[in-house]
C-alpha positions as CSV (number, residue, x, y, z in Angstrom):
1,X,6.6,9.1,-27.3
2,X,5.4,6.5,-25.6
3,X,4.1,7.0,-22.2
4,X,5.5,4.1,-20.0
5,X,3.2,5.7,-17.6
6,X,-0.2,4.5,-19.1
7,X,-2.5,2.6,-17.2
8,X,-5.2,2.6,-19.8
9,X,-7.1,-1.0,-20.4
10,X,-5.0,-1.9,-16.7
11,X,-7.4,-3.0,-13.8
12,X,-6.2,-2.3,-10.4
13,X,-7.1,-3.3,-6.9
14,X,-6.3,-1.3,-3.8
15,X,-6.7,-2.5,-0.5
16,X,-7.3,-0.1,2.6
17,X,-8.6,1.9,0.0
18,X,-11.2,4.4,2.3
19,X,-8.8,7.5,2.7
20,X,-5.6,8.2,3.2
21,X,-2.5,7.4,0.6
22,X,-4.8,4.1,-0.2
23,X,-8.1,6.3,-1.5
24,X,-5.0,9.0,-3.4
25,X,-3.3,6.1,-5.0
26,X,-6.8,4.7,-6.3
27,X,-7.2,8.2,-8.0
28,X,-4.1,8.3,-9.3
29,X,-4.7,4.8,-11.2
30,X,-7.6,6.3,-12.8
31,X,-6.3,9.4,-13.7
32,X,-3.7,7.0,-15.0
33,X,-6.2,5.0,-17.3
34,X,-6.9,2.2,-15.0
35,X,-9.8,1.1,-14.0
36,X,-10.0,0.4,-9.7
37,X,-11.2,-1.4,-7.2
38,X,-11.4,-0.5,-4.1
39,X,-11.3,-2.9,-0.8
40,X,-11.7,-2.2,2.6
41,X,-14.0,-3.1,5.5
42,X,-15.3,0.4,5.8
43,X,-17.8,0.3,2.4
44,X,-19.9,4.1,2.7
45,X,-15.9,5.5,2.5
46,X,-15.4,3.3,-0.5
47,X,-18.2,4.9,-1.9
48,X,-16.9,8.1,-1.4
49,X,-13.6,7.1,-3.4
50,X,-15.7,5.2,-5.8
51,X,-17.8,8.0,-6.5
52,X,-14.3,10.3,-7.1
53,X,-12.7,7.8,-9.5
54,X,-16.3,7.6,-11.5
55,X,-15.7,11.6,-12.1
56,X,-12.4,11.0,-13.9
57,X,-14.8,8.5,-16.5
58,X,-13.2,5.2,-15.3
59,X,-14.9,2.3,-13.9
60,X,-14.9,1.5,-9.9
61,X,-16.3,-0.9,-7.6
62,X,-16.8,-0.9,-4.1
63,X,-16.1,-3.8,-2.2
64,X,-15.7,-4.6,2.0
65,X,-13.3,-6.8,2.6
66,X,-11.8,-7.8,5.6
67,X,-7.9,-8.5,4.3
68,X,-7.2,-10.5,7.8
69,X,-10.2,-12.8,6.4
70,X,-9.2,-15.5,4.1
71,X,-12.5,-16.6,2.5
72,X,-13.6,-12.3,2.7
73,X,-10.3,-11.6,0.2
74,X,-11.2,-14.5,-1.8
75,X,-14.7,-13.4,-2.7
76,X,-13.6,-9.7,-3.0
77,X,-10.7,-11.0,-5.4
78,X,-13.2,-13.0,-7.6
79,X,-15.9,-10.1,-7.6
80,X,-12.9,-7.7,-9.4
81,X,-12.3,-10.6,-11.6
82,X,-16.0,-11.1,-12.4
83,X,-16.7,-7.8,-13.1
84,X,-13.4,-6.7,-15.2
85,X,-12.3,-9.9,-16.3
86,X,-9.0,-9.5,-15.0
87,X,-6.7,-7.7,-12.6
88,X,-3.4,-6.2,-13.5
89,X,-2.4,-4.5,-10.5
90,X,-2.4,-5.2,-6.9
91,X,-1.6,-2.3,-4.3
92,X,-1.5,-4.0,-0.9
93,X,-2.0,-0.9,1.0
94,X,-4.3,-1.9,4.2
95,X,-2.3,-1.5,6.7
96,X,-2.0,-0.7,10.6
97,X,0.4,0.8,13.4
98,X,0.4,0.1,16.9
99,X,1.9,1.8,18.9
100,X,3.6,0.6,22.0
101,X,7.3,-1.7,22.7
102,X,7.8,-5.1,23.8
103,X,7.8,-4.4,27.3
104,X,4.2,-3.0,26.9
105,X,2.3,-4.0,24.6
106,X,-0.6,-7.1,24.6
107,X,-0.2,-10.3,22.1
108,X,-3.3,-9.0,21.2
109,X,-1.8,-5.7,19.5
110,X,1.3,-7.9,18.0
111,X,-0.6,-10.4,16.2
112,X,-2.7,-7.5,14.7
113,X,0.0,-5.8,13.4
114,X,1.5,-9.3,11.4
115,X,-2.5,-9.9,10.7
116,X,-3.1,-6.8,8.9
117,X,0.3,-5.7,7.7
118,X,1.6,-9.0,6.5
119,X,-1.0,-12.0,6.5
120,X,-2.9,-9.5,4.6
121,X,-0.8,-9.2,1.5
122,X,-0.3,-12.9,1.6
123,X,-4.0,-13.5,1.3
124,X,-4.8,-10.6,-1.1
125,X,-1.7,-11.7,-3.5
126,X,-2.5,-15.3,-3.1
127,X,-5.8,-14.9,-4.6
128,X,-4.5,-12.1,-8.0
129,X,-1.6,-14.0,-8.6
130,X,-2.9,-17.4,-10.5
131,X,-5.0,-15.4,-12.9
132,X,-1.6,-13.1,-13.8
133,X,0.8,-16.1,-14.0
134,X,-2.2,-17.3,-16.4
135,X,-1.8,-14.2,-18.5
136,X,1.9,-13.3,-17.9
137,X,1.4,-10.4,-16.4
138,X,1.1,-8.8,-13.6
139,X,2.4,-6.2,-11.2
140,X,2.3,-6.0,-7.3
141,X,3.2,-3.3,-5.0
142,X,3.6,-3.6,-1.2
143,X,3.4,-0.7,1.3
144,X,5.8,-1.0,3.4
145,X,7.1,1.8,5.6
146,X,10.5,3.7,6.5
147,X,10.5,2.3,9.7
148,X,10.9,-1.3,8.2
149,X,15.1,-0.5,8.3
150,X,15.0,2.7,10.7
151,X,13.5,3.0,14.3
152,X,12.6,5.8,16.5
153,X,13.4,6.8,19.9
154,X,10.6,9.3,20.3
155,X,8.0,8.2,22.6
156,X,5.1,8.8,20.2
157,X,6.9,6.8,17.6
158,X,7.9,3.6,19.6
159,X,5.8,0.8,17.7
160,X,7.7,-2.5,17.7
161,X,5.0,-4.6,16.1
162,X,5.2,-2.4,13.4
163,X,8.8,-2.5,12.9
164,X,8.6,-5.9,12.7
165,X,5.4,-6.5,11.0
166,X,6.9,-3.9,8.0
167,X,10.0,-5.4,8.0
168,X,8.5,-8.8,7.0
169,X,7.2,-7.1,4.2
170,X,10.4,-7.0,2.6
171,X,11.4,-10.3,3.1
172,X,7.6,-11.2,1.4
173,X,8.1,-9.1,-1.4
174,X,11.6,-10.0,-2.3
175,X,10.5,-13.9,-2.0
176,X,7.7,-13.1,-4.1
177,X,9.9,-11.1,-6.6
178,X,12.4,-13.8,-7.1
179,X,9.5,-16.5,-7.4
180,X,7.0,-15.0,-9.9
181,X,9.3,-13.2,-12.0
182,X,9.4,-15.6,-14.6
183,X,5.4,-15.0,-15.2
184,X,6.1,-11.8,-16.2
185,X,5.3,-10.2,-12.5
186,X,7.2,-7.9,-11.1
187,X,6.9,-7.3,-7.2
188,X,7.9,-4.3,-5.0
189,X,7.3,-2.1,-1.9
190,X,7.4,1.3,-1.3
191,X,8.3,2.5,1.9
192,X,7.2,6.0,2.9
193,X,7.4,7.9,6.1
194,X,5.2,10.5,7.9
195,X,2.5,11.4,5.4
196,X,-0.9,13.3,7.3
197,X,-3.6,10.3,7.2
198,X,-6.4,9.8,9.0
199,X,-4.1,7.1,10.7
200,X,-1.6,10.1,11.7
201,X,-4.0,12.8,11.7
202,X,-5.4,12.4,15.5
203,X,-2.1,10.9,16.7
204,X,1.5,12.3,15.3
205,X,0.4,15.5,13.6
206,X,-1.2,16.5,16.9
207,X,2.0,16.7,18.5
208,X,3.4,20.4,18.0
209,X,6.6,19.0,19.9
210,X,6.7,15.8,17.3
211,X,6.3,17.9,14.5
212,X,9.2,20.3,15.3
213,X,11.5,16.9,16.2
214,X,10.8,15.5,12.8
215,X,11.3,18.4,10.6
216,X,14.2,19.3,12.3
217,X,15.7,15.9,11.8
218,X,14.1,15.2,8.3
219,X,16.4,16.9,5.6
220,X,13.2,18.4,3.7
221,X,12.4,19.8,6.9
222,X,8.7,18.8,6.4
223,X,6.5,15.3,6.5
224,X,5.2,14.4,3.3
225,X,2.2,16.5,1.2
226,X,-1.0,14.6,-0.3
227,X,0.0,13.1,-3.6
228,X,3.5,12.7,-3.1
229,X,3.6,9.1,-3.1
230,X,1.4,8.6,-6.4
231,X,4.5,8.9,-8.2
232,X,6.2,6.0,-6.9
233,X,2.9,4.3,-6.5
234,X,2.5,4.8,-10.7
235,X,6.1,3.8,-11.2
236,X,5.7,0.4,-9.8
237,X,2.5,-0.7,-11.5
238,X,3.3,0.8,-14.7
239,X,5.7,-0.4,-17.7
240,X,7.9,2.3,-16.6
241,X,9.1,-0.6,-14.1
242,X,9.2,-3.3,-16.5
243,X,12.8,-4.6,-15.0
244,X,12.2,-3.3,-11.4
245,X,11.9,-6.6,-9.3
246,X,12.1,-7.0,-5.5
247,X,13.4,-3.6,-4.8
248,X,12.3,-1.2,-1.9
249,X,11.4,2.2,-2.5
250,X,11.9,4.5,0.2
251,X,9.7,8.1,-0.2
252,X,10.8,10.1,2.8
253,X,12.6,13.6,2.4
254,X,16.0,12.1,3.0
255,X,15.0,11.1,6.9
256,X,16.5,7.5,6.3
257,X,19.8,9.3,5.3
258,X,20.7,10.6,8.9
């Protein structure tokens, strides 16, 4: 039986791949057969991820990249193409969650949220899509958040710029999906809920009160475990989703249902 999730011969690029969900996804791509380029600002951390990928027998490169800087992104994508010849998959994972409401946060923090969470996707996609169009194939997966469609009144979860920027990711995903489907490119988004990562370990996961509240409200009764996002990432990055376009898949244990 054909393995629709097989990525043998594919080349994947993962932004924000130095830790957390990005690093997990990069390794999942390699285990599915893809060669992987991992991008982030922290090259030392990227090299650790690269080493783990190479243990699977797949090729990997680590590239320092600031997704908010156009020249940095342009050079990074060209390096991937020069190394592997092409790019089949782009996982736009780089993101930031800035706490605060509109009555308290700074303009700088607001801009930072949109620069990384939205502009980063625009720039990375800008320098990948032309060669995808030329080849008639591409898979773009944008990491949004369940907080693109729901909010939370808990003080630790008030992040208005995060809500707004992740909602913008959904609009961008739909627009790109409609424009590039004719070229054999699928563009979809994923909305993770709470997963333990470098970004959440020192904040949300340190609050027993918050975790108790989250677990009580969430139908699954717990946050997401390491690796539980990978199935959705692989689905949207493989031929298993060849006719799936402009969709938003929430991975949250059912939290958005309540």
